[in-house]
KOLNUSE-618630 format. One record per residue (C-alpha): x, y, z; chain; residue in three letters. Coordinates in steps of 0.001 Angstrom, whole numbers, plus 500000, padded with zeros to 6 digits. Layout:
// residues N
<east: X north: Y up: Z unit: A code: ALA>
...
This chain:
// residues 74
<east: 500091 north: 499942 up: 500029 unit: A code: LEU>
<east: 501173 north: 503434 up: 499205 unit: A code: ILE>
<east: 499736 north: 505820 up: 501515 unit: A code: PHE>
<east: 501063 north: 509387 up: 500233 unit: A code: CYS>
<east: 500197 north: 513173 up: 500697 unit: A code: ASP>
<east: 499756 north: 514932 up: 497342 unit: A code: ILE>
<east: 501960 north: 517878 up: 498396 unit: A code: VAL>
<east: 505389 north: 517123 up: 499615 unit: A code: LEU>
<east: 508083 north: 519392 up: 500812 unit: A code: PRO>
<east: 510250 north: 518783 up: 497588 unit: A code: ASP>
<east: 507631 north: 517817 up: 495264 unit: A code: GLY>
<east: 504335 north: 516261 up: 494408 unit: A code: TYR>
<east: 503190 north: 512836 up: 496008 unit: A code: GLY>
<east: 501486 north: 511937 up: 492610 unit: A code: THR>
<east: 504760 north: 512083 up: 491002 unit: A code: ASP>
<east: 506377 north: 509854 up: 493479 unit: A code: LEU>
<east: 503539 north: 507389 up: 493135 unit: A code: VAL>
<east: 503385 north: 507488 up: 489366 unit: A code: PHE>
<east: 507270 north: 506599 up: 489427 unit: A code: GLU>
<east: 506534 north: 503540 up: 492020 unit: A code: LEU>
<east: 503394 north: 502108 up: 490221 unit: A code: THR>
<east: 505402 north: 502060 up: 487170 unit: A code: GLN>
<east: 507275 north: 498723 up: 488303 unit: A code: ASN>
<east: 504190 north: 497574 up: 490069 unit: A code: ASN>
<east: 500880 north: 498861 up: 488782 unit: A code: PRO>
<east: 499154 north: 496314 up: 491038 unit: A code: GLN>
<east: 500023 north: 498267 up: 494292 unit: A code: ILE>
<east: 497117 north: 499576 up: 496313 unit: A code: ALA>
<east: 497347 north: 503705 up: 496521 unit: A code: VAL>
<east: 495691 north: 506049 up: 498718 unit: A code: VAL>
<east: 496401 north: 509777 up: 498336 unit: A code: LEU>
<east: 495410 north: 512739 up: 500945 unit: A code: ILE>
<east: 495528 north: 516167 up: 500718 unit: A code: THR>
<east: 494896 north: 519381 up: 502922 unit: A code: GLY>
<east: 494976 north: 521701 up: 499701 unit: A code: HIS>
<east: 491554 north: 522706 up: 498333 unit: A code: ILE>
<east: 491472 north: 522834 up: 494623 unit: A code: GLY>
<east: 492532 north: 520610 up: 491846 unit: A code: ASP>
<east: 495616 north: 519881 up: 489598 unit: A code: ARG>
<east: 495806 north: 518370 up: 486354 unit: A code: ALA>
<east: 497486 north: 515277 up: 487882 unit: A code: ASP>
<east: 494711 north: 514861 up: 490629 unit: A code: TRP>
<east: 492427 north: 513898 up: 487706 unit: A code: ASN>
<east: 495098 north: 511657 up: 486136 unit: A code: THR>
<east: 495315 north: 509933 up: 489837 unit: A code: ALA>
<east: 491522 north: 509431 up: 489958 unit: A code: ARG>
<east: 491827 north: 507986 up: 486262 unit: A code: GLU>
<east: 493972 north: 505581 up: 487639 unit: A code: ALA>
<east: 491638 north: 504594 up: 490312 unit: A code: GLY>
<east: 493363 north: 506274 up: 493291 unit: A code: TRP>
<east: 491297 north: 507897 up: 495829 unit: A code: PRO>
<east: 491969 north: 511312 up: 497122 unit: A code: ILE>
<east: 491043 north: 512098 up: 500627 unit: A code: LEU>
<east: 490513 north: 515651 up: 501821 unit: A code: GLN>
<east: 492422 north: 516338 up: 505228 unit: A code: LYS>
<east: 491222 north: 516327 up: 508167 unit: A code: PRO>
<east: 490040 north: 512834 up: 507496 unit: A code: ILE>
<east: 487474 north: 511077 up: 509506 unit: A code: PRO>
<east: 489013 north: 507898 up: 510990 unit: A code: THR>
<east: 486336 north: 505830 up: 509760 unit: A code: ASN>
<east: 486802 north: 507315 up: 506208 unit: A code: ASP>
<east: 490464 north: 506455 up: 506202 unit: A code: LEU>
<east: 490215 north: 503122 up: 507188 unit: A code: LEU>
<east: 487239 north: 502567 up: 504710 unit: A code: SER>
<east: 489400 north: 503779 up: 501719 unit: A code: GLU>
<east: 492569 north: 501594 up: 502955 unit: A code: ILE>
<east: 490356 north: 498714 up: 503290 unit: A code: HIS>
<east: 488755 north: 499115 up: 499538 unit: A code: LYS>
<east: 492358 north: 499751 up: 498246 unit: A code: ALA>
<east: 493800 north: 496846 up: 499825 unit: A code: LEU>
<east: 490969 north: 494464 up: 498807 unit: A code: HIS>
<east: 490647 north: 495685 up: 495345 unit: A code: SER>
<east: 494112 north: 494504 up: 494619 unit: A code: GLN>
<east: 493481 north: 491009 up: 495480 unit: A code: SER>
């Protein structure tokens, strides 16, 4: 499971996730963000089927998305 914030101190989490999933496209991904708005790569991430959760994330929502991501890969 890759659990990654979209905005990182040295770049964008979506760039990191795209790079990591090139070698293993079946890996489960959940993205999070505290930023409001939309970037073009967010749409690409959604097209890849990666959920993007808006912070703050209720615990039940977070656990549900992680569960869905892990079980969709099996």
